[in-house]
C-alpha positions as CSV (number, residue, x, y, z in Angstrom):
1,M,88.5,41.6,76.9
2,E,85.3,43.3,77.0
3,T,84.3,45.2,79.9
4,N,81.3,44.1,82.5
5,T,78.8,46.7,80.9
6,S,79.7,46.4,77.2
7,I,78.7,42.3,77.7
8,L,75.6,42.9,79.8
9,K,74.4,46.2,78.9
10,P,71.9,46.2,77.4
11,F,71.1,42.9,79.3
12,P,71.0,40.2,76.6
13,A,68.2,37.8,76.1
14,L,68.8,34.3,75.2
15,E,67.0,31.5,73.7
16,T,66.8,27.5,74.2
17,E,64.8,25.0,72.3
18,R,62.0,25.5,74.4
19,L,62.8,28.7,76.4
20,I,63.6,32.7,76.4
21,L,66.2,33.7,79.0
22,R,65.1,37.2,79.3
23,P,65.3,40.2,81.7
24,L,62.8,40.7,84.4
25,T,60.0,43.2,84.7
26,L,57.6,44.3,87.2
27,A,55.1,42.5,85.3
28,D,56.4,38.9,86.5
29,K,55.9,39.6,90.3
30,E,53.0,37.3,90.6
31,A,55.1,34.7,88.7
32,I,57.9,35.1,91.1
33,F,55.7,35.1,94.3
34,D,53.7,31.8,93.0
35,Y,57.0,29.9,93.1
36,S,59.1,32.1,95.6
37,S,56.4,32.0,98.5
38,R,56.6,28.1,98.4
39,P,58.4,26.5,101.3
40,E,60.0,23.6,99.2
41,V,61.7,26.3,96.8
42,A,63.0,28.1,99.6
43,Q,64.5,25.3,101.5
44,Y,67.7,25.0,99.9
45,V,68.3,28.8,99.1
46,T,69.8,31.5,101.3
47,W,66.9,33.7,101.1
48,E,63.7,33.5,102.8
49,T,60.2,32.5,101.5
50,H,58.3,35.3,99.9
51,K,55.8,36.3,102.3
52,T,54.1,39.1,100.4
53,L,54.0,40.5,96.5
54,S,56.4,43.3,97.7
55,D,59.1,40.5,98.6
56,S,58.9,39.7,95.0
57,E,58.8,43.2,93.9
58,A,62.0,44.0,95.9
59,F,63.8,40.8,94.1
60,I,62.9,42.5,90.7
61,D,63.9,45.9,91.7
62,F,67.4,44.3,92.6
63,A,67.5,42.9,89.1
64,L,66.4,46.3,87.3
65,N,69.2,48.0,89.1
66,Q,71.5,45.5,88.1
67,Y,70.8,45.7,84.6
68,E,71.4,49.4,84.8
69,A,74.5,49.1,86.0
70,G,75.5,46.2,83.3
71,G,76.3,43.6,86.4
72,V,75.3,40.1,86.8
73,A,71.5,39.5,86.9
74,P,68.9,37.1,86.6
75,W,67.4,36.0,83.8
76,G,63.6,35.1,83.8
77,M,63.2,31.6,82.2
78,V,60.3,31.7,80.0
79,I,58.3,28.7,78.1
80,K,58.3,29.7,74.5
81,A,55.0,27.9,73.8
82,T,53.2,29.4,77.2
83,N,54.7,32.6,77.7
84,Q,55.4,31.6,81.3
85,L,57.8,32.7,83.4
86,I,58.9,29.5,85.5
87,G,62.2,30.6,87.4
88,T,65.2,32.3,87.1
89,I,69.0,31.6,86.4
90,D,72.2,33.8,86.6
91,F,75.7,34.5,87.3
92,V,75.4,35.4,90.9
93,S,79.1,36.2,91.0
94,W,82.2,37.2,88.3
95,N,85.4,37.6,89.2
96,Q,86.7,39.1,85.9
97,T,90.4,39.3,87.1
98,H,90.3,35.5,87.6
99,G,88.2,34.5,85.1
100,Y,85.3,32.7,87.0
101,A,81.8,33.3,87.5
102,E,79.3,31.0,89.7
103,I,75.9,30.4,88.5
104,G,72.1,30.1,90.7
105,Y,68.9,29.1,89.4
106,V,65.4,28.7,90.8
107,C,62.5,27.0,89.1
108,S,58.7,26.3,89.9
109,P,57.9,23.1,91.5
110,D,55.5,22.9,88.8
111,H,58.2,22.4,86.3
112,W,60.8,20.3,88.5
113,G,62.0,17.1,86.5
114,K,61.2,18.7,83.0
115,G,64.6,19.4,81.9
116,Y,64.2,23.3,82.0
117,T,66.9,24.0,84.2
118,P,69.6,22.2,82.6
119,E,68.5,23.6,79.3
120,A,68.7,27.1,80.8
121,G,72.0,26.4,82.5
122,K,73.5,25.1,79.3
123,A,72.6,28.6,77.7
124,C,74.6,30.2,80.6
125,L,77.6,28.2,80.3
126,S,77.7,28.9,76.6
127,F,77.3,32.8,77.0
128,G,79.7,32.3,79.9
129,F,82.3,30.6,77.9
130,E,81.7,32.2,74.5
131,K,80.8,35.7,75.7
132,M,82.3,37.1,78.9
133,G,85.6,34.7,78.2
134,L,85.4,32.8,81.3
135,T,87.7,30.1,82.3
136,R,85.6,28.2,84.8
137,I,81.9,28.4,85.7
138,Q,81.2,27.0,89.1
139,A,78.2,26.2,91.4
140,R,77.5,25.9,95.0
141,T,74.8,23.7,96.4
142,F,73.5,22.9,100.1
143,A,74.9,19.5,100.4
144,E,71.4,18.0,100.9
145,N,70.1,19.4,97.6
146,E,70.5,16.1,95.7
147,A,68.1,17.5,92.8
148,S,70.2,20.6,92.2
149,Q,73.4,18.4,92.1
150,R,71.9,16.5,89.6
151,V,71.4,19.3,87.4
152,L,74.8,20.3,87.5
153,K,76.0,17.2,86.6
154,K,73.7,17.2,83.5
155,L,75.7,20.4,82.6
156,G,78.9,18.3,82.8
157,M,80.4,20.0,85.8
158,T,82.6,17.9,88.5
159,Y,82.1,17.9,92.0
160,E,85.1,19.3,93.5
161,G,84.2,18.4,97.3
162,T,82.2,19.6,100.3
163,M,83.2,22.6,102.3
164,R,81.8,21.6,105.6
165,K,79.5,24.4,107.5
166,W,80.5,27.0,104.7
167,M,77.4,29.2,105.2
168,K,75.1,30.2,108.2
169,V,71.7,30.6,106.7
170,K,68.2,30.7,108.7
171,G,69.8,29.6,111.7
172,K,71.6,26.6,110.4
173,H,75.3,26.1,109.4
174,W,75.3,24.3,106.2
175,D,77.8,22.3,104.1
176,L,77.9,23.3,100.7
177,T,79.0,21.1,97.7
178,M,81.3,22.8,94.9
179,Y,80.5,22.0,91.3
180,S,82.8,23.2,88.2
181,I,83.4,22.9,84.7
182,L,86.2,24.3,82.7
183,R,86.2,26.0,79.2
184,E,88.3,23.3,78.0
185,E,85.6,20.5,79.2
186,Y,83.1,22.6,78.0
187,E,84.5,22.7,74.5
188,T,84.7,18.9,74.4
189,Q,81.4,18.2,75.2
190,E,79.8,20.6,72.6
């Protein structure tokens, strides 16, 4: 099997019907700050609302370091027609020994309900199963985040259960739902 570095370095761009998924650059800081500074975006994620542009720059610096190291890192979701960055999607973790990875995503509220996140998610599933050699792709959401759970269902993922008080974030213990799709399930839905 290919190694982490050979698959992700240089970090690949992906394309869908309406989107380009590409590496982030420092020029993306204003767009990232625009949605990451909104309370409704940070409500169901582990990170705090971005207070200043330097918060967004720190996120981009993290991504740039991951690209350089050949690690899993965020793709910027860019609308082809407008060249506008509207969010990120990535494999937040990758266990090469056991052949699974976990996806995460965030999208600007200005573009919620337009199908961009499921479209980007399908590109990630394809990359994960076809290029990374994964057997399983999973995602966890805060149990209250029904919109994210709808995205995962659109990706063909199966609800596996709720992990009660799994994570303490922002001073609260949260229940997390677990969803997954297996390679054989992905192959039958193509």
